[in-house]
C-alpha positions as CSV (number, residue, x, y, z in Angstrom):
1,M,46.3,19.2,-45.9
2,K,42.9,17.3,-45.4
3,K,44.4,15.0,-43.2
4,G,45.9,17.6,-41.1
5,K,42.6,19.3,-40.7
6,V,41.0,16.1,-39.6
7,L,43.7,15.3,-36.9
8,A,43.5,18.9,-35.9
9,F,39.5,18.5,-35.6
10,L,39.8,15.0,-33.6
11,L,42.5,16.9,-31.2
12,I,39.8,19.6,-30.4
13,V,37.3,16.9,-29.8
14,L,39.3,15.0,-27.3
15,V,40.5,18.1,-25.7
16,M,36.6,19.3,-25.1
17,L,35.9,15.8,-24.0
18,S,38.6,15.6,-21.3
19,L,37.6,19.1,-20.2
20,S,33.6,18.3,-20.0
21,G,34.4,14.7,-18.5
22,G,33.3,13.0,-21.6
23,S,29.9,14.5,-21.4
24,L,29.6,14.9,-25.2
25,L,29.5,11.3,-25.5
26,S,27.2,10.8,-22.8
27,Q,24.5,12.9,-24.2
28,E,23.3,10.0,-25.9
29,K,19.7,9.7,-24.5
30,V,19.1,6.2,-22.3
31,T,15.9,4.6,-22.2
32,L,14.4,3.2,-18.7
33,R,11.5,1.2,-18.8
34,I,9.4,1.1,-15.6
35,L,6.5,-1.8,-15.2
36,G,3.9,-0.2,-13.0
37,I,0.3,-0.7,-11.8
38,G,-2.6,0.2,-14.2
39,G,-5.0,2.4,-13.1
40,W,-3.2,3.4,-9.6
41,H,-2.4,6.8,-9.3
42,P,0.8,6.7,-7.4
43,S,2.2,4.6,-9.9
44,E,1.1,6.5,-12.9
45,L,2.2,9.6,-11.3
46,A,5.9,8.2,-11.1
47,I,5.9,8.1,-14.7
48,K,4.4,11.5,-15.3
49,L,7.0,13.1,-13.1
50,A,9.9,11.6,-15.4
51,P,10.7,14.8,-17.5
52,E,11.9,16.2,-14.2
53,F,14.4,13.5,-13.9
54,N,15.3,13.9,-17.2
55,K,16.1,17.5,-16.5
56,Y,18.0,16.7,-13.4
57,A,20.0,14.1,-15.4
58,E,21.1,16.5,-18.1
59,E,22.1,19.3,-15.8
60,N,23.7,17.0,-13.0
61,L,24.6,13.8,-14.7
62,G,25.6,14.4,-18.2
63,Y,23.2,12.4,-20.2
64,S,19.5,12.4,-21.2
65,V,16.9,9.9,-20.2
66,E,13.5,8.9,-21.4
67,I,11.2,7.0,-18.8
68,L,8.5,4.6,-20.5
69,G,5.8,3.1,-18.4
70,D,4.2,-0.3,-18.9
71,F,1.4,-1.2,-16.9
72,A,-0.9,-4.2,-15.7
73,P,-3.8,-4.1,-13.3
74,F,-2.9,-5.5,-9.7
75,T,-4.5,-8.8,-10.4
76,A,-2.2,-9.4,-13.6
77,L,1.0,-7.4,-12.4
78,Y,2.7,-10.3,-10.5
79,E,2.5,-12.7,-13.8
80,K,3.9,-10.1,-15.9
81,A,6.6,-9.4,-13.6
82,A,7.6,-12.7,-12.8
83,S,7.5,-14.0,-16.2
84,A,9.9,-11.1,-17.4
85,L,12.2,-12.0,-14.5
86,A,11.9,-15.9,-14.8
87,S,13.2,-15.5,-18.6
88,H,15.7,-13.0,-17.8
89,S,14.4,-10.7,-20.0
90,D,15.5,-6.8,-20.2
91,A,12.3,-5.8,-21.1
92,Y,12.2,-3.7,-18.0
93,D,14.7,-1.9,-15.8
94,I,12.5,-1.1,-12.8
95,I,9.6,-2.9,-11.4
96,I,6.9,-1.4,-9.3
97,S,6.4,-4.3,-7.0
98,D,4.1,-5.4,-4.3
99,S,6.2,-5.7,-1.0
100,Q,5.1,-9.3,-0.5
101,W,7.1,-10.3,-3.5
102,L,10.6,-9.5,-2.4
103,G,11.0,-12.9,-1.2
104,A,10.1,-14.3,-4.5
105,F,12.2,-12.0,-6.6
106,S,15.1,-11.8,-4.4
107,T,15.5,-15.5,-3.8
108,G,15.8,-16.5,-7.4
109,G,18.2,-13.7,-8.0
110,H,16.0,-11.5,-10.0
111,I,16.4,-8.2,-8.3
112,V,19.5,-6.3,-7.2
113,Q,20.4,-6.2,-3.6
114,L,20.6,-2.3,-2.7
115,N,22.6,-2.3,0.6
116,D,26.0,-1.6,-0.9
117,I,24.3,1.1,-3.2
118,I,22.6,2.9,-0.5
119,E,25.9,2.5,1.8
120,S,27.9,4.1,-1.2
121,D,26.1,7.4,-1.1
122,P,25.6,9.5,1.8
123,N,22.9,11.2,0.8
124,F,21.0,8.2,-0.4
125,K,21.7,6.5,3.0
126,A,20.5,9.6,4.7
127,A,17.1,9.1,2.7
128,V,16.5,5.7,3.6
129,E,17.3,6.3,7.4
130,D,14.8,9.2,7.3
131,M,12.1,6.7,6.8
132,Y,9.9,5.0,9.4
133,P,11.2,1.6,10.5
134,E,7.8,0.2,9.4
135,H,8.5,1.3,5.8
136,R,11.9,-0.1,5.7
137,A,10.6,-3.4,7.0
138,S,7.6,-3.4,4.8
139,Y,8.9,-2.3,1.6
140,M,12.7,-3.1,1.6
141,T,13.5,-6.1,3.6
142,Y,13.9,-9.7,3.1
143,P,14.1,-12.2,5.1
144,D,11.6,-10.4,7.5
145,G,13.6,-9.1,10.5
146,S,17.0,-9.2,8.5
147,D,18.9,-6.0,7.2
148,Q,18.8,-7.2,3.5
149,Y,17.3,-4.5,1.3
150,W,15.9,-5.2,-2.2
151,G,13.5,-2.8,-2.6
152,L,12.6,1.1,-2.1
153,P,9.1,2.4,-1.1
154,Q,7.9,4.1,-4.4
155,E,4.4,4.6,-2.5
156,G,3.5,4.8,1.2
157,D,-0.1,3.7,2.1
158,D,-2.2,2.3,4.8
159,L,-5.7,2.1,5.7
160,V,-7.8,4.9,6.7
161,L,-11.3,5.8,7.5
162,Y,-13.4,8.2,5.1
163,V,-16.5,9.8,6.9
164,R,-19.3,12.0,6.0
165,K,-18.5,15.0,8.1
166,D,-21.7,16.9,6.9
167,L,-23.9,14.1,8.5
168,L,-22.0,14.3,11.7
169,E,-22.1,18.0,12.0
170,D,-25.9,17.9,11.3
171,P,-28.0,19.3,14.4
172,T,-30.9,17.0,13.9
173,E,-28.7,13.9,13.3
174,Q,-26.7,14.7,16.4
175,A,-29.8,15.5,18.5
176,N,-31.3,11.9,17.4
177,F,-28.0,10.2,18.2
178,K,-28.0,11.5,21.5
179,E,-31.2,10.7,22.2
180,K,-31.1,7.0,21.0
181,Y,-27.5,6.2,22.4
182,G,-26.7,8.6,25.2
183,F,-23.4,10.2,23.9
184,D,-22.5,12.5,21.2
185,L,-21.8,11.7,17.7
186,P,-17.8,11.7,17.1
187,Q,-17.2,15.6,15.5
188,T,-13.5,15.8,15.4
189,Y,-10.3,14.1,14.0
190,E,-9.2,13.4,17.7
191,D,-12.6,12.0,18.4
192,F,-11.9,9.2,15.6
193,K,-8.4,8.9,16.9
194,N,-9.6,7.9,20.5
195,M,-12.5,5.8,19.0
196,D,-12.9,1.8,19.4
197,W,-15.0,-0.4,17.3
198,E,-17.7,-1.0,19.8
199,T,-18.3,2.7,20.0
200,F,-18.2,3.3,16.1
201,E,-20.6,0.0,15.6
202,K,-23.4,2.4,17.3
203,V,-22.6,5.3,14.6
204,L,-22.8,2.6,11.8
205,E,-26.0,1.1,13.1
206,F,-27.4,4.8,13.2
207,F,-26.8,5.6,9.8
208,T,-27.7,2.2,8.4
209,R,-31.3,3.2,6.6
210,P,-32.0,0.7,4.1
211,E,-35.3,2.2,3.4
212,E,-33.2,5.3,2.4
213,N,-30.9,3.0,0.5
214,F,-28.1,4.3,2.6
215,Y,-25.7,2.4,4.8
216,G,-23.1,2.9,7.5
217,L,-20.0,1.2,5.9
218,A,-18.4,-0.1,2.8
219,A,-15.4,-2.2,3.2
220,E,-13.6,-4.9,1.2
221,Y,-14.7,-8.3,1.3
222,S,-13.8,-9.7,-2.4
223,K,-11.8,-12.6,-3.3
224,E,-9.9,-10.5,-5.8
225,Y,-6.3,-9.9,-5.2
226,D,-5.7,-9.6,-1.5
227,Y,-8.9,-7.4,-0.9
228,I,-10.2,-9.4,2.2
229,S,-7.1,-10.4,3.4
230,D,-5.6,-6.7,3.9
231,H,-8.9,-5.8,6.3
232,V,-9.0,-9.3,7.9
233,M,-5.6,-9.2,8.9
234,S,-5.9,-5.6,10.2
235,F,-8.6,-6.9,12.4
236,I,-6.9,-10.0,13.7
237,W,-3.7,-7.7,14.6
238,T,-5.8,-5.0,16.3
239,W,-7.7,-7.8,18.2
240,G,-4.2,-8.9,19.6
241,G,-3.9,-12.1,17.5
242,D,-1.4,-12.9,14.5
243,V,-1.5,-14.9,11.3
244,I,1.7,-16.9,11.7
245,D,4.5,-17.4,14.4
246,W,7.1,-15.2,12.4
247,K,10.0,-17.2,13.9
248,T,8.9,-20.9,13.7
249,F,6.6,-20.2,10.9
250,K,3.9,-22.2,12.9
251,V,0.3,-21.4,11.6
252,D,-1.7,-23.6,13.5
253,G,-2.4,-22.3,17.0
254,V,-1.8,-18.8,16.0
255,I,-4.4,-17.8,12.9
256,N,-7.0,-20.1,14.7
257,A,-6.6,-18.8,18.0
258,P,-9.5,-17.4,19.7
259,E,-8.7,-13.6,19.3
260,A,-8.2,-14.2,15.6
261,V,-11.3,-16.1,15.0
262,E,-13.2,-13.5,17.1
263,A,-11.7,-10.8,14.8
264,L,-12.6,-12.4,11.6
265,E,-16.2,-13.0,13.0
266,Y,-16.4,-9.5,14.0
267,Y,-15.4,-8.2,10.6
268,V,-17.7,-10.3,8.9
269,S,-20.6,-9.3,10.9
270,L,-20.0,-5.6,9.7
271,L,-21.9,-6.9,6.7
272,R,-25.0,-5.9,8.3
273,F,-24.3,-2.2,8.4
274,Q,-23.3,-2.4,4.4
275,P,-25.1,-2.5,1.1
276,P,-26.5,-5.1,-0.5
277,G,-23.9,-6.9,-2.6
278,A,-21.0,-5.5,-0.1
279,V,-19.6,-9.1,0.0
280,T,-17.9,-8.5,-3.2
281,Y,-16.5,-5.3,-2.8
282,G,-12.9,-4.4,-3.6
283,I,-11.2,-0.9,-3.7
284,D,-13.4,0.6,-6.6
285,Q,-16.6,-0.5,-5.0
286,C,-15.6,1.2,-1.6
287,V,-14.5,4.5,-3.2
288,N,-17.6,4.5,-5.4
289,A,-20.1,4.0,-2.6
290,I,-18.9,6.9,-0.8
291,S,-18.5,9.1,-3.8
292,Q,-21.9,8.4,-4.9
293,G,-23.7,9.1,-1.4
294,Q,-24.4,5.6,-0.8
295,V,-22.9,5.1,2.5
296,F,-21.8,7.2,5.8
297,S,-18.0,5.9,5.6
298,T,-15.7,3.4,4.0
299,L,-12.6,1.8,5.2
300,T,-10.2,1.7,2.4
301,W,-6.4,3.1,1.1
302,A,-5.1,6.7,1.6
303,A,-3.8,6.1,-1.9
304,V,-7.3,6.1,-3.4
305,G,-8.6,9.3,-2.0
306,A,-8.5,11.6,-4.7
307,P,-11.5,10.6,-6.5
308,I,-13.5,11.2,-3.7
309,F,-12.7,14.8,-3.5
310,D,-12.9,15.3,-7.0
311,P,-15.9,17.4,-8.1
312,N,-15.9,15.7,-11.3
313,L,-16.3,12.2,-9.8
314,S,-18.0,12.7,-6.3
315,K,-21.4,13.9,-5.2
316,V,-19.9,14.3,-1.9
317,Y,-16.3,15.7,-2.6
318,D,-16.8,18.6,-0.1
319,K,-18.5,16.5,2.7
320,V,-16.0,14.0,3.7
321,M,-13.3,13.7,6.4
322,V,-10.4,11.4,6.4
323,V,-9.7,9.8,10.1
324,M,-8.0,7.0,11.7
325,P,-10.1,3.7,11.9
326,P,-11.3,2.6,15.2
327,G,-9.3,0.5,17.5
328,K,-10.0,-2.1,20.0
329,K,-9.4,-1.6,23.8
330,D,-7.6,-4.1,25.5
331,E,-8.0,-5.6,29.1
332,N,-6.3,-2.8,30.7
333,G,-8.5,-0.2,28.5
334,N,-5.7,0.8,26.3
335,L,-6.7,1.3,22.6
336,R,-4.9,-1.1,20.2
337,R,-4.7,-0.2,16.4
338,V,-2.6,-2.4,14.0
339,Y,-3.7,-2.2,10.6
340,C,-2.0,-3.3,7.2
341,L,0.3,-1.1,5.3
342,G,-0.3,-1.0,1.6
343,G,1.9,0.9,-0.7
344,Q,4.5,-0.6,-3.1
345,P,8.3,-0.7,-3.3
346,W,10.2,-0.7,-6.7
347,V,13.1,-3.1,-7.6
348,I,15.7,-3.0,-10.1
349,S,15.9,-6.0,-12.2
350,S,19.0,-7.9,-12.3
351,Y,18.9,-8.2,-16.3
352,S,18.6,-4.4,-16.8
353,K,21.1,-3.2,-19.2
354,H,20.9,0.4,-17.7
355,Q,21.2,-0.4,-13.9
356,K,23.4,2.5,-13.2
357,E,20.7,4.9,-14.8
358,A,18.0,3.1,-12.8
359,I,19.8,3.9,-9.4
360,D,20.4,7.4,-10.3
361,F,16.7,7.6,-11.1
362,L,15.9,6.3,-7.6
363,K,18.3,8.6,-5.8
364,W,16.9,11.5,-7.7
365,W,13.5,10.1,-6.4
366,Y,14.1,10.6,-2.8
367,T,15.5,14.1,-3.1
368,E,13.7,16.7,-1.1
369,D,12.4,18.3,-4.3
370,A,11.3,15.2,-6.0
371,Q,9.3,13.9,-2.8
372,W,7.7,17.2,-2.5
373,T,6.4,17.0,-6.2
374,F,5.0,13.7,-5.7
375,A,3.4,14.8,-2.6
376,R,1.8,17.9,-4.3
377,G,0.6,15.4,-7.2
378,G,-1.3,13.4,-4.6
379,G,1.4,10.6,-3.8
380,N,2.2,9.6,-0.4
381,P,5.9,9.9,-0.1
382,V,7.9,8.3,2.8
383,I,10.6,10.7,3.9
384,R,10.0,11.7,7.3
385,S,11.6,15.1,7.0
386,I,8.5,15.7,4.6
387,I,5.7,13.7,5.9
388,D,6.0,14.6,9.6
389,T,5.5,18.3,8.7
390,E,2.2,20.2,9.0
391,E,2.6,21.3,5.7
392,F,2.7,17.7,4.4
393,K,-0.3,16.6,6.7
394,N,-2.5,19.6,5.4
395,L,-1.9,18.9,1.7
396,N,-4.2,16.4,1.1
397,P,-7.3,15.5,3.2
398,W,-6.1,12.0,3.8
399,N,-2.5,12.9,4.6
400,R,-2.6,13.3,8.3
401,A,-4.3,10.0,8.8
402,Y,-1.7,8.4,6.4
403,V,1.1,9.5,8.6
404,D,-0.9,8.9,12.2
405,M,-1.3,5.2,11.0
406,I,2.2,4.3,9.8
407,P,3.6,3.5,13.6
408,G,0.8,0.7,14.1
409,G,1.1,-0.6,10.5
410,R,2.3,-4.0,9.6
411,D,2.9,-6.1,6.5
412,F,2.0,-9.6,5.2
413,W,4.5,-12.1,5.0
414,H,7.5,-11.6,2.4
415,L,7.8,-15.4,1.9
416,P,8.7,-16.9,-1.7
417,C,5.4,-18.8,-1.4
418,Y,3.4,-15.6,-0.5
419,S,0.8,-16.1,-3.4
420,E,-0.1,-19.5,-2.1
421,L,-0.6,-18.5,1.1
422,L,-2.4,-15.6,0.1
423,L,-5.0,-17.6,-2.1
424,I,-5.8,-20.0,0.7
425,Q,-6.8,-17.0,2.9
426,Q,-8.7,-15.5,0.1
427,E,-10.8,-18.5,-0.6
428,E,-11.8,-19.6,3.0
429,W,-12.6,-16.1,4.1
430,T,-14.6,-15.0,1.1
431,A,-16.4,-18.4,1.4
432,Y,-17.3,-17.6,5.3
433,A,-18.5,-14.0,4.2
434,S,-20.4,-15.1,1.3
435,A,-22.4,-17.6,3.6
436,Y,-23.1,-15.0,6.2
437,A,-24.1,-12.9,3.8
438,A,-26.5,-15.3,2.3
439,G,-27.9,-16.3,5.8
440,E,-26.5,-19.7,5.7
441,V,-24.3,-19.3,8.9
442,E,-26.1,-20.1,12.0
443,D,-23.2,-20.3,14.7
444,T,-21.0,-17.5,13.4
445,F,-18.2,-18.1,15.8
446,A,-18.0,-21.9,14.9
447,A,-17.8,-21.2,11.1
448,A,-15.3,-18.6,11.8
449,Q,-13.5,-21.3,13.5
450,K,-13.6,-23.8,10.9
451,A,-12.6,-21.4,8.2
452,M,-9.4,-20.5,10.3
453,D,-8.6,-24.1,11.0
454,N,-8.8,-24.9,7.3
455,I,-6.4,-22.0,6.4
456,A,-3.9,-23.3,9.4
457,R,-3.8,-27.0,7.8
458,R,-3.6,-25.8,4.2
459,Q,-1.0,-23.0,4.7
460,E,1.3,-25.2,7.1
461,Q,1.3,-27.8,4.2
462,V,2.3,-25.0,1.7
463,L,4.9,-24.2,4.3
464,K,6.2,-27.7,4.6
465,D,6.5,-27.8,0.6
466,W,8.7,-24.9,0.8
467,G,11.0,-26.0,3.5
468,F,10.1,-23.6,6.1
469,L,8.2,-26.1,8.3
470,E,9.3,-29.8,9.0
């Protein structure tokens, strides 16, 4: 009798499983581990939203999931990610990578190529096709210019300009500026959208008041990570130059061409409108400088805007406007504005034991509900059906400038030797900027030329060592 009852029970279970598609067995909780960027709001927000995916998975996918986050600062993230991948560790299922690491991670076979996964799901494919081409090129692709996808954008980002709107609107400041320069202070978003650096330089000069411990600008010059590079490269591109021949990988004759040298010289010259010690500034120092009322403006990322508008952290939370950074007029009078894209993709580890669930998570992330939730939490999503709307552009103070800067955005190289190429730039550019700040440079163009020549020579040797140049 007991055997009969057991067999009858098993039969009932099997029938229930067949009717439910096996969901009773699949309710065992899966743990996904994501490596992200410590102290970086978009990265941490992704983990905070994880319970929403668990609810989605239970209702639609037939399993429960717990998502655990591990974090490292920008300066240590690559080493932590690369070490795990090199050892074929399954410690992380998803890694929030910087876009420039796609070459190194994919060349080693350490991350999952996504083309077939995207093509196999019409909704997923539609989401990818709804991204700006600049985002697909920057956050997804290696080799550059190919259609091979290795990452998906977790967070979009670009350089924007934060300015003190209260000072621009002050009648006394307006009158004094008009008297000195003969034209009006910019007032609106559109004024800045049409502004070049030659004009904006006068605004910086006007608001640089060392006797009041107040300065026109804070920008990034630090040797840490890629801080000075993302700014200098933006000026090089905006000046009409480039850092490499993207087809031949030649650097000599490109990064040390006159327009690139002039761009470096100009960017470093802006230190005269900045606080003492600005030559060491990175992201945090720029955010702090404007939040504490030390500068009129700062050139930094859209993704770091939240603290500037937080009344618990910022003295000027209600006095700041976010606009597009200036451009440079070409010989025909047209305004060129080409700045670095920031943001990060996430990639799936080839050594994950939960690749299916990782893919499910990424598919969920690009649903409309998840992207809007991310946006309302202060993130910068990339789906155009969301970010091109007026609702999104008015959601956060930096959103409009973030979206408007995308079509002119450009990324670094994605080459496997990225870190070596970057280190060379960081060393040479910070050395030049430090010498300028210390008053040790007599001929600024000649010193800038020397720095660029050094970069060309050193980077070409790296590219030869890696087989990209003969």
